[in-house]
Structures are given as structure tokens and as C-alpha cells.
N, C-alpha and C positions, 0 to 999 in steps of 0.2 A: 432463581437466574443463575444460568451456568456457563462455566467456560473451560476450554481445554489450555494446559499448560503442558509444552513441550519441551523440552532441556537440549538445547544445541551445545554440544562438546568443543565444536569449533566450527570455523567460517563455513566450510564445506555441510555442515548438517544442517545451517542456517538456509543456504541456497537449496539445498535439497528439500528443505522444507516449503519453501516458497515452489517450487517446481512443481511438488507434489498438490500445492493449492490449486496453482494454475493451471492442472490438469482436470480438476473438478469444475474450473467454471461456464458456464453457460453463457454469460453474456446478461449486464446488466447491474452487476455487483459493483459496489463502491467498497473499497478497500481502504482504511484508514489506519494508517502507519504509524506508531508512537515509539519514542524512544530518545536517548541521549546523542549526541555527535559519536559517530563511530559505532554504534550499537549493531549496525547490519542493515538498516532499514535498506538501502539500494541493493544489496547482495541479495535479501530477500525477494525486492523486485525482479531482479536478472533472474532468480530462481522462476518466478512468478512466469515470467514473459518465456523462458527455455519451456516450461510444461506447456504453453500453448504455440508452440514450434517456432519461435522466434529465435535468430541467432543470437544469442546473450555477448557477443563479442561488439555488437553494434551498440550496446544499451549503455547508455551514460545517466550521470546523475543532471537533472535539470534545474539543480540550484541556480544556475544564472539564465537559463531561457522559461524556467517556470513551469512550464507543460512541455513533454517530448511525447507524442504520438507515433505507436506502431501499430503495424499491420501483421496481424499473426492471423491463427484461427481466427480471434477475436480482434475488434480494433480496442485497443488500448491506450488511453491517457493518462501519462505517470507524471503528476506535479509534485513539487518541491514547494514546502511553503518559510524553506528555513530563513531565507534573508529577510521576511514579511515579517515586521515587529508589528502593526495594526491590525489587530484578530477583525475589525470591521469591514477592514478594505481589503483582507485576504481571499475574500472569496471572488470579489469583482477584480482583482488584479492577474485571478488565474484565469477568469472567466468562467466561472462555473457553471454559470446559465445556460452557457452556450455546451457546455460539456455535457448537461444532464438532457441537453437537446436531443441525444444519440442515446436513446432507449436502450440498445444491444450492444454498447460500448461496455467497458469493465473500466473504472476509474480509481486510479491508484494514487494514494496521496501520503506524501511524506511528512512529518512533522504537522499532522491533522490536529494537534489539541489546541494549534491557533484557530482551529475552525468550530470551536467548543461553543454547542449549543445550535449551530447550525441547523438548518431543518432541511435536509436533501430531497426528501419528498419519496424517498424508496428506500428497501434496505440498505445499511451498514453493515462491516464485517471490520470489529477494531481488531489490530494486530499490535500488541504492545510487546515491544522487545527492550527488557532488561539486562544490564551489563556492556561491559566496554572492554578495551584492550584486549588481553587475552584469556581473559575469565572466560567459562561457560555461558550462553545465553540461553535466559529464560522467556520463553514465548508465550504469552497467553493471547487465546484466539477466540473473542466473543462476536456473537453474531447480535448486533446493537438493536436489531428489530424484533429476534424473536426470542432473544432471552438464552441464546446456547450455543455451545461451540459450533464453531462451522462443520 
């Protein structure tokens, strides 16, 4: 199995990496974002939505709403599991079954480690962001279904 690791020296590079990923999406992808608080998961998602043509000024963290829906070139569901402590109830709490009913939508899940072992029934791409504060970020992108970098 292989993965791709990219070093992002600053927040702008994290945003640009997300933007590059967004431009490559065709629909149906599930992006599992992992990393500590403040790593840049929401910033990466803003870039991803920008790459899909969405106005990034309109993107907000769904920490309290749990899921935000965006209509861009593709429909994007942006979920955040940060507040959910119970891994067994996390999928139910965000209505994952309903989100998966839209096969052409992109699903982006922050704090995806809380869904460890969940069977999505389709390909997933894991994006793990390491680092916090002013330190550069190490971003590992791994296609969990095919075992290759994105």
C-alpha cells in the first residue's frame, strides 16, 4: 500500500492542497480528514470547496450543526464529528446513511477517526494532517480502497 505525503509550510499551502484535490473530484468520493485540533482540516475543506467553484467565504465549520451542505460543481456534505464522543453513535448522529444515498455527492468528514471501522460501502480517501500551531503541516493522502495515493 502506498500514500502521498505533502509538506505544507503554511496555511495557504494547506488551502491550496485542498483546492487541488477539489479540482480532481468527480463525485461520489468520501474524504476522511484526520488530525489534531487546529491542524487545518476545515482550511483544507475550504480549499477543496474552492476547487469545486464554491465561494470559500461562505464555508463554515459544522462543529455545532454536524453537517453542512454545499452546492458547487458537485454537491458536498461537510461533516464534523469533533463534539461526538460515542463512536458507535457518530454515524447515526450525522445521518451517514442518508448522505450515502446521494451517490454523486462528495462527503468530507472531519475527525473521521471517530468512525474507525465503519463500512462506507464505497471508496474512501484518508487525509491525515499532522502538526499544529505555526509548524509546517505534513499531509498524508491515502486511498484506503485502492491502497494508493490520491
